[in-house]
C-alpha positions as CSV (number, residue, x, y, z in Angstrom):
1,X,-17.7,-0.3,-12.4
2,X,-16.0,-2.7,-10.0
3,X,-12.2,-2.9,-10.2
4,X,-10.6,-6.0,-8.8
5,X,-6.9,-6.6,-8.1
6,X,-5.9,-10.0,-9.5
7,X,-2.9,-12.0,-8.4
8,X,-1.9,-9.7,-5.5
9,X,-2.6,-12.2,-2.8
10,X,-1.7,-15.9,-2.3
11,X,-3.0,-18.7,-4.4
12,X,-4.9,-16.5,-6.9
13,X,-7.0,-14.9,-4.1
14,X,-9.0,-11.9,-5.5
15,X,-9.7,-8.8,-3.5
16,X,-11.5,-5.7,-4.7
17,X,-8.9,-3.0,-4.8
18,X,-10.9,-0.9,-2.3
19,X,-10.6,-3.6,0.3
20,X,-6.9,-2.6,0.8
21,X,-8.0,0.7,2.5
22,X,-9.3,0.0,6.0
23,X,-9.7,3.2,7.9
24,X,-11.6,1.9,10.9
25,X,-9.9,-1.4,11.7
26,X,-8.3,-1.8,15.2
27,X,-4.7,-1.9,13.8
28,X,-5.2,1.4,12.0
29,X,-6.9,3.0,15.1
30,X,-4.0,1.8,17.3
31,X,-1.5,3.3,14.9
32,X,-3.3,6.6,15.0
33,X,-3.0,6.7,18.7
34,X,0.8,6.6,18.4
35,X,1.0,9.6,16.1
36,X,2.3,12.6,18.1
37,X,0.1,15.7,18.2
38,X,1.0,18.6,15.9
39,X,-0.4,21.5,14.0
40,X,-0.9,19.5,10.7
41,X,-2.4,16.1,11.2
42,X,-1.7,15.1,7.5
43,X,2.0,15.8,7.9
44,X,2.1,14.2,11.3
45,X,0.5,10.9,10.1
46,X,2.7,10.9,6.9
47,X,5.8,11.4,8.9
48,X,4.8,8.7,11.4
49,X,4.3,6.2,8.5
50,X,7.7,7.1,7.0
51,X,9.4,6.6,10.3
52,X,7.6,3.5,11.5
53,X,6.9,1.4,8.4
54,X,10.1,0.0,6.8
55,X,10.9,-1.7,3.6
56,X,11.5,-5.4,4.0
57,X,15.3,-6.1,4.7
58,X,16.2,-8.0,1.5
59,X,17.8,-7.6,-1.8
60,X,15.9,-5.8,-4.6
61,X,14.9,-9.0,-6.3
62,X,13.3,-10.4,-3.1
63,X,11.6,-7.4,-1.6
64,X,8.2,-8.4,-3.0
65,X,8.6,-12.1,-2.7
66,X,6.3,-13.8,-0.2
67,X,5.7,-17.4,0.9
68,X,2.7,-18.6,2.9
69,X,3.0,-22.0,4.6
70,X,0.1,-23.8,6.1
71,X,-0.3,-27.3,7.5
72,X,-3.2,-29.4,6.3
73,X,-4.6,-32.1,8.6
74,X,-3.0,-35.5,7.7
75,X,-4.8,-38.0,5.6
76,X,-6.0,-41.3,7.2
77,X,-3.0,-43.2,5.9
78,X,-0.2,-40.8,6.7
79,X,-1.6,-39.6,10.0
80,X,0.6,-36.5,10.1
81,X,0.2,-32.9,9.0
82,X,1.0,-32.2,5.4
83,X,2.9,-29.0,4.6
84,X,1.5,-26.8,1.9
85,X,3.2,-23.7,0.6
86,X,2.2,-21.0,-1.9
87,X,4.6,-18.5,-3.3
88,X,3.9,-15.2,-5.0
89,X,5.5,-12.1,-6.4
90,X,4.1,-8.6,-6.0
91,X,2.1,-9.5,-3.0
92,X,-0.2,-6.7,-1.7
93,X,-0.4,-6.4,2.1
94,X,-3.5,-5.3,4.0
95,X,-2.9,-2.5,6.6
96,X,-3.1,-4.9,9.5
97,X,-0.4,-7.1,8.0
98,X,1.9,-4.1,7.5
99,X,1.3,-2.7,11.0
100,X,1.9,-6.1,12.7
101,X,5.4,-5.8,14.3
102,X,8.1,-5.4,13.0
103,X,6.0,-3.2,10.6
104,X,7.5,-4.1,7.3
105,X,5.8,-2.9,4.1
106,X,6.8,-2.2,0.5
107,X,5.5,0.8,-1.4
108,X,2.0,-0.6,-1.7
109,X,2.0,-1.7,1.9
110,X,3.0,1.7,3.4
111,X,0.7,3.6,1.0
112,X,-2.4,1.7,1.9
113,X,-1.5,2.2,5.6
114,X,-1.1,6.0,5.1
115,X,-4.4,6.3,3.1
116,X,-6.2,4.2,5.7
117,X,-5.0,6.4,8.5
118,X,-5.7,9.7,6.7
119,X,-9.2,8.6,5.7
120,X,-10.1,9.1,9.3
121,X,-9.7,12.8,8.7
122,X,-10.2,13.4,5.0
123,X,-13.1,12.8,2.7
124,X,-12.7,10.2,-0.2
125,X,-12.3,12.9,-2.8
126,X,-9.1,14.2,-1.0
127,X,-6.9,11.2,-0.5
128,X,-5.9,8.3,-2.7
129,X,-3.4,5.5,-3.0
130,X,-1.8,5.9,-6.4
131,X,-0.3,3.0,-8.5
132,X,2.1,3.9,-11.3
133,X,5.7,4.4,-12.0
134,X,8.5,6.5,-10.5
135,X,11.3,7.1,-13.0
136,X,9.9,4.3,-15.1
137,X,9.8,1.7,-12.4
138,X,6.6,0.3,-10.7
139,X,5.7,2.3,-7.6
140,X,2.9,3.2,-5.2
141,X,2.4,6.4,-3.3
142,X,-0.3,8.6,-1.7
143,X,-2.0,11.5,-3.5
144,X,-3.6,14.3,-1.4
145,X,-5.7,17.2,-2.8
146,X,-6.5,20.3,-0.9
147,X,-9.0,21.4,-3.5
148,X,-6.6,23.5,-5.5
149,X,-3.5,21.4,-5.8
150,X,-2.6,17.7,-5.7
151,X,0.4,16.6,-3.6
152,X,2.5,13.5,-3.7
153,X,3.1,11.9,-0.3
154,X,5.7,9.1,-0.8
155,X,5.8,6.9,2.3
156,X,9.0,5.0,1.3
157,X,11.3,8.0,2.1
158,X,12.8,8.3,5.6
159,X,10.8,11.4,6.7
160,X,7.9,13.4,5.3
161,X,9.0,15.8,2.6
162,X,6.7,17.4,0.0
163,X,8.0,16.5,-3.4
164,X,6.0,19.3,-5.1
165,X,7.8,22.0,-3.1
166,X,11.3,20.6,-3.5
167,X,11.4,19.8,-7.2
168,X,8.9,20.2,-9.9
169,X,11.0,17.8,-12.0
170,X,10.9,15.2,-9.3
171,X,7.1,15.4,-9.2
172,X,7.0,14.8,-12.9
173,X,8.8,11.5,-12.4
174,X,5.7,10.1,-10.8
175,X,3.2,8.7,-13.4
176,X,-0.1,7.5,-12.0
177,X,-2.1,4.8,-13.8
178,X,-4.8,4.3,-11.2
179,X,-5.8,5.8,-7.9
180,X,-8.2,4.5,-5.3
181,X,-9.4,4.5,-1.7
182,X,-12.1,2.6,0.2
183,X,-14.9,4.2,-1.8
184,X,-13.5,5.4,-5.2
185,X,-11.4,4.0,-8.0
186,X,-10.2,6.4,-10.8
187,X,-8.5,5.3,-14.0
188,X,-5.7,7.9,-14.8
189,X,-4.1,6.3,-17.9
190,X,-4.9,3.7,-20.5
191,X,-3.3,0.3,-19.9
192,X,-3.7,0.3,-16.2
193,X,-5.0,-3.3,-16.1
194,X,-2.0,-4.7,-17.8
195,X,0.3,-2.6,-15.6
196,X,-1.5,-3.3,-12.4
197,X,-1.6,-7.1,-12.8
198,X,2.0,-7.7,-14.0
199,X,4.9,-8.3,-11.7
200,X,7.0,-5.2,-11.2
């Protein structure tokens, strides 16, 4: 079954949800080259994303508000470019858009970057972008499975820190509706379509 994200781009643009995970694009490969070496590549990449992708500097009500402005060629009578703008809430960014300096991205943006980077090292059954709620509010994060346990990798925190190890109660605050990567989409809860396509 094909799952498509609706209303997440400008002007009603529709993208298959899997298109937001781009492991082998130049921007993702360049970001991987900046990750310092270490004994645990998953931790190193997660920590790099936490430290280098920042939430947009705006008030809470505007963090996910985007405007795209384009200039259409002028009509024969006016003979000058015509400004056209489209505005949207809950705009999903592709990894290259997040990684373009100054590297701003909300929860979905930083999560798709993290999953895209980790997919260079992990099979699609091990790593997903999760869409759901944290303490009742809309959120996105990364889920990693080592085959025995599933871990929450939240890329909106300042530095990598395993939620599961620090607080079982905190881990229970994350409620996943849908998880995906470039190959797989898994429905975790009923009502994911209404949740996913409504402004949060």
